[in-house]
C-alpha positions in Angstrom: 129.3 102.2 70.2 129.3 103.5 73.8 126.6 105.7 75.2 127.2 109.4 74.8 125.9 111.6 77.7 126.0 115.4 78.3 125.3 116.9 81.7 123.6 119.8 79.9 120.9 117.6 78.4 117.5 117.5 80.0 117.5 113.7 80.5 121.1 113.4 81.7 120.3 112.5 85.3 117.9 109.7 84.3 120.5 108.3 81.8 123.3 108.6 84.3 121.3 106.6 86.8 120.8 103.9 84.2 124.6 103.8 83.6 125.3 103.6 87.4 122.8 100.8 87.9 123.7 98.7 84.9 124.1 95.0 85.9 127.5 94.0 84.6 127.9 90.6 86.4 126.4 87.5 85.0 127.0 85.4 88.1 125.2 82.0 87.9 123.6 80.8 91.1 126.3 78.4 92.2 125.8 78.7 95.9 124.1 75.4 96.4 126.9 73.6 94.4 129.6 75.4 96.4 127.9 74.6 99.7 128.0 70.9 98.8 131.7 71.1 97.8 132.6 72.8 101.0 130.7 70.2 103.1 132.4 67.4 101.2 135.9 68.8 101.8 135.2 69.4 105.5 134.0 65.8 105.8 136.5 63.9 103.6 139.5 66.2 103.4 142.1 65.2 100.9 139.9 62.5 99.3 137.3 65.1 98.3 139.9 67.5 97.0 141.5 64.8 94.9 138.2 63.7 93.4 137.2 67.2 92.6 140.6 68.0 91.1 140.2 65.0 88.8 136.7 66.0 87.9 137.3 69.7 87.1 141.0 69.9 86.2 141.5 66.5 84.7 144.3 65.8 87.0 144.7 62.4 88.7 146.7 63.1 91.8 147.6 61.5 95.1 147.8 63.4 98.4 151.6 63.5 98.3 151.4 65.3 94.9 149.0 68.1 96.0 152.0 70.3 96.8 154.3 71.6 94.1 157.8 70.6 95.2 160.8 72.9 95.3 162.4 70.8 92.6 159.4 71.3 90.3 159.4 75.0 91.0 163.1 75.1 90.0 162.4 73.2 86.8 159.5 75.5 85.8 161.1 78.8 86.6 164.2 77.8 84.5 161.9 78.2 81.5 161.3 81.9 82.2 163.2 84.2 79.9 165.7 86.7 81.2 163.5 89.6 80.1 160.5 88.3 82.0 162.5 87.4 85.0 164.0 91.0 85.2 160.5 92.5 84.8 159.1 90.4 87.6 162.0 91.2 89.8 161.6 94.9 89.2 157.8 94.6 89.9 158.5 92.7 93.2 161.1 95.2 94.3 158.8 98.2 93.7 155.7 96.5 95.3 157.7 95.5 98.4 159.2 99.0 98.8 155.7 100.7 98.5 154.0 98.3 100.9 156.8 98.5 103.5 155.8 102.1 104.0 152.3 101.0 105.0 153.3 99.2 108.2 151.5 100.8 111.1 153.2 101.6 114.3 152.4 100.5 117.9 151.5 103.2 120.4 151.3 103.5 124.1 150.7 106.6 126.2 149.7 107.7 129.7 146.5 109.8 130.0 145.6 112.5 132.5 144.3 109.9 135.1 147.6 107.9 135.0 146.1 105.1 132.9 148.3 103.6 130.2 146.5 103.1 126.9 147.5 102.0 123.5 147.5 99.4 120.8 149.8 97.0 119.0 149.7 95.4 115.6 150.4 91.8 114.9 150.2 89.8 111.7 147.8 86.9 111.0 149.7 83.7 111.5 148.8 82.1 108.1 147.3 83.3 104.9 146.1 81.6 101.7 146.2 83.2 98.3 144.0 81.9 95.5 145.6 82.2 92.0 143.5 81.4 88.9 145.3 78.7 86.9 146.4 77.6 83.5 148.6 79.7 81.1 146.1 82.6 81.4 146.9 83.1 85.1 148.5 86.4 86.2 151.8 86.4 88.0 151.3 90.1 88.8 148.4 89.1 91.1 150.7 86.7 93.0 153.1 89.6 93.7 150.2 92.0 94.7 148.7 89.5 97.1 151.7 87.7 98.5 154.2 90.6 99.0 151.9 92.6 101.4 151.3 89.5 103.4 155.0 88.9 103.8 155.8 92.5 104.5 153.1 92.4 107.2 155.0 89.4 108.8 152.7 86.6 108.0 154.6 83.5 109.0 153.0 81.0 106.7 151.8 81.8 103.2 150.2 79.2 101.0 148.9 79.6 97.5 146.5 77.4 95.5 146.7 77.4 91.7 144.7 75.0 89.6 146.7 73.2 86.9 144.2 72.0 84.3 145.6 69.1 82.4 148.9 69.6 84.3 149.5 73.0 82.8 151.0 75.7 85.1 152.4 79.1 84.3 156.2 79.2 85.1 155.8 82.9 85.8 153.3 82.2 88.6 155.9 80.0 90.3 158.6 82.5 89.9 156.4 85.2 91.3 155.6 83.0 94.2 159.3 82.4 94.9 160.1 86.1 94.6 157.3 86.9 97.1 158.4 84.4 99.7 155.5 82.0 99.4 156.0 79.0 101.6 153.6 76.4 100.1 152.1 75.9 96.6 149.2 73.5 96.0 148.0 72.5 92.5 144.2 72.8 93.3 141.5 75.3 92.4 137.9 76.1 92.6 135.6 76.1 95.7 137.5 73.0 96.9 140.7 75.0 97.2 138.9 77.7 99.3 137.4 75.0 101.5 140.8 73.4 102.0 142.4 76.7 102.9 139.6 77.6 105.3 139.0 74.2 107.1 142.2 72.3 106.3 142.7 68.7 105.1 145.2 66.0 106.1 147.7 67.6 103.8 146.8 71.3 103.8 146.8 73.2 107.1 144.1 75.8 107.5 144.8 79.5 107.2 143.5 82.6 108.9 142.8 84.8 105.9 142.2 84.1 102.2 142.8 86.6 99.4 142.9 86.5 95.6 140.5 86.6 92.6 138.5 83.8 91.1 135.4 82.7 89.2 131.9 82.6 90.5 132.5 79.3 92.4 135.5 80.8 94.1 133.7 84.0 95.0 130.7 82.0 96.4 133.1 79.9 98.4 134.8 82.9 99.9 131.5 84.3 100.9 130.6 81.0 102.6 133.8 80.6 104.6 133.9 84.3 105.7 133.7 84.2 109.5 135.7 81.0 109.8 138.5 82.9 108.1 138.9 86.5 106.9 138.7 87.4 103.2 139.9 90.4 101.2 136.9 91.3 99.1 134.5 89.9 96.4 135.7 91.6 93.3 133.6 92.3 90.3 134.5 93.1 86.7 137.3 95.6 86.0 136.5 99.2 85.5 138.2 102.4 84.5 137.2 106.1 84.5 139.3 108.6 82.7 138.8 112.4 83.2 140.5 114.2 80.4 140.5 117.7 78.9 140.9 118.3 75.2 144.7 118.6 75.4 145.4 114.9 75.1 146.2 112.3 72.4 142.9 110.6 71.7 144.7 107.4 70.9 146.4 107.3 74.3 143.1 107.7 76.1 141.5 105.1 73.8 144.2 102.6 74.7 143.8 103.4 78.4 140.0 102.6 78.1 140.7 99.4 76.2 143.3 98.3 78.8 140.4 97.5 81.1 137.8 96.6 78.5 140.0 93.8 77.3 139.8 92.1 80.7 136.2 91.0 80.5 133.1 91.5 78.4 131.5 92.8 81.6 134.3 95.3 82.3 133.4 99.0 82.0 135.4 101.9 80.5 134.1 105.5 80.9 135.5 108.8 79.7 134.5 112.1 81.2 135.7 115.1 79.3 135.1 118.9 79.1 135.5 118.7 75.3 132.7 117.0 73.3 134.8 117.0 70.1 137.7 115.3 71.9 135.2 112.7 73.2 134.2 111.9 69.7 137.9 111.7 68.6 138.5 109.2 71.4 135.5 107.1 70.3 136.9 107.0 66.8 140.4 106.0 68.1 138.8 103.2 70.1 137.0 101.9 66.9 140.3 102.0 65.0 142.1 100.1 67.8 139.4 97.5 67.9 140.2 96.5 64.4 143.6 95.1 65.5 143.5 94.3 69.2 144.1 90.6 69.9 141.3 90.7 72.5 139.0 92.9 70.3 136.0 90.5 70.7 136.1 90.9 74.5 137.0 94.6 74.5 134.5 95.5 71.8 131.7 93.8 73.6 132.6 95.6 76.9 132.8 98.9 75.1 129.5 98.4 73.2 127.5 97.2 76.2 129.0 99.3 79.1 131.2 102.0 77.7 130.3 105.7 78.1 131.6 109.1 77.1 130.2 111.9 79.2 130.7 115.6 78.4 130.7 118.0 81.4 130.7 121.8 81.7 133.8 121.9 83.9 136.2 119.7 86.0 134.2 120.4 89.2 131.3 118.7 87.6 133.6 115.9 86.5 134.9 115.4 90.0 131.3 115.2 91.4 130.3 112.6 88.8 133.5 110.6 89.5 132.6 110.4 93.2 129.2 109.1 92.3 130.8 106.4 90.1 133.5 105.6 92.7 135.6 103.8 90.1 138.1 101.1 90.7 140.7 102.9 88.5 140.6 106.6 87.9 143.0 108.4 85.5 143.3 112.2 85.6 144.6 113.6 82.3 144.2 117.3 82.8 146.4 120.3 83.2 146.3 120.5 87.0 146.0 116.9 88.2 146.8 117.7 91.8 144.0 120.2 92.1 141.5 117.8 90.5 142.7 114.9 92.6 142.1 116.9 95.8 138.4 117.1 94.9 138.1 113.3 94.5 136.9 111.3 97.5 135.9 107.9 96.2 138.3 105.9 94.0 140.2 102.7 94.4 143.4 104.1 92.8 144.1 107.4 91.1 146.7 107.8 88.3 147.9 111.3 88.0 148.8 112.9 84.6 149.3 112.0 81.0 152.4 109.8 81.7 150.7 107.5 84.2 148.6 104.9 82.3 146.6 102.6 84.6 148.6 99.6 83.2 151.6 100.8 85.1 149.6 100.3 88.3 148.8 96.8 87.3 152.4 95.8 87.2 155.3 97.9 88.3 154.0 101.2 89.8 154.1 99.9 93.4 150.6 100.4 94.8 148.4 97.4 94.9 146.2 96.5 91.9 143.6 94.5 94.0 141.0 97.2 94.2 137.3 97.7 95.2 134.9 97.5 92.3 131.2 98.1 91.7 131.2 101.4 93.5 132.5 99.8 96.7 135.4 102.4 96.7 132.8 104.5 98.5 133.5 102.5 101.7 136.5 100.2 101.1 140.1 100.2 100.1 142.5 98.2 97.9 144.5 95.3 99.3 147.4 96.4 101.6 149.6 95.4 104.5 146.6 96.4 106.7 144.7 93.3 105.4 147.3 91.0 107.0 147.6 92.6 110.4 145.2 93.2 113.2 145.1 95.7 116.1 145.0 94.6 119.7 144.2 97.4 122.2 146.1 97.7 125.5 144.9 99.2 128.8 146.6 99.4 132.2 144.9 101.1 135.1 146.7 102.4 138.1 144.9 102.6 141.5 144.6 106.3 140.9 143.2 105.9 137.4 140.6 103.3 138.6 139.5 105.7 141.4 139.1 108.5 138.7 137.1 106.6 136.1 135.8 103.5 138.0 132.6 105.1 139.4 131.5 106.0 135.9 131.9 102.3 134.9 129.8 101.3 138.0 127.0 103.7 136.9 126.9 102.5 133.4 126.9 98.9 134.4 124.0 99.6 136.7 122.1 101.3 133.9 122.5 98.2 131.7 121.5 95.8 134.6 124.9 94.0 134.4 125.5 93.6 138.1 128.8 91.5 137.9 130.2 94.1 135.6 129.7 96.8 138.2 130.8 94.6 141.1 134.1 93.8 139.4 134.9 97.5 139.6 133.3 98.1 143.0 135.3 95.3 144.7 138.5 97.0 143.7 137.4 100.5 144.6 136.3 99.2 148.1 139.8 97.7 148.5 141.4 101.1 147.5 139.0 103.1 149.8 139.4 100.8 152.8 141.3 102.4 155.6 144.7 100.8 156.3 
């Protein structure tokens, strides 16, 4: 059973702090192993990648077979049913339309001194997407990572997907094609991250790496950060539902289980103004756990990390939500807009009874790659902005330099950086010299 809390209980704050601080990740210390793998790939390139692929994925490859050919992609996606193809195409269309609206605009203006100032946005030249492999891989993650990159204008997009025993999910390849992926490599693990970051004889390096993975992949992303950009180090999934008593308990139970079934370390929390409704949801969860295919995983998550919190009112609910800063936040109350306006920290908000979080995972449009472990307090989900960078622009006229140059001279002198000041002084002397 989940933990039941009530803000009116004397020990609530202590119990809530325990809930917030619960360690949900069991990440083994793999950093030393990953460091060796990265060093090996940097030193030996393709040879190291091939050996590690044989060791971990039981795939004996040659360098010319690292990439999945267009013909292989054609053959695999032919296996996709019409229904699944139509669903992926709809998802791709909606994700592309949503992310197209995120493109930032260049700007340039002239200020009061006559100086021209502004910025421009340009895409990273190449990006790499890590896709967990096997039949359990998620084509929706390919769409969510690759489409924003292509909308941003990334010229070369490569994905790596391990194929243990040669098994690959045809839907992943179809998602890659729908997203405009340029290269697909059948490798995984820390060796794939190293290959993307540093390059091999076959795989050219990229500028940014995104996508989820296991502890080895996460550790590798941490190690290559700085050489390349990364998106985030994501933790176990989480959902917070704020609901009043005017809801179907079974709907809310299913929403909670939609994240609990991801991982035994996932977390599902209900905050409600109605204690009786909270108990009804708990009963509905127990009933659903009798039949869910992933009941062992979902049940363990619910038992270890689930919570039902009763609050006095929705203002209290909003305040607690901001302290939790959830990855996914569902608002199932009468006035969702008013409550949403009071929420500051959440990766994604789903408004109203008819907006289950699962819609956001697949076809809603917004990205499902979101900050976890309370990092929504300071970060955002994946977007077009992750694949572009801003370059500032400045152009001084003689008049502008006369107006602001002396202040630069003074500041350079205060920092004892003589050449800084002299680079301005030389120009001002030229401007002030009589003709």
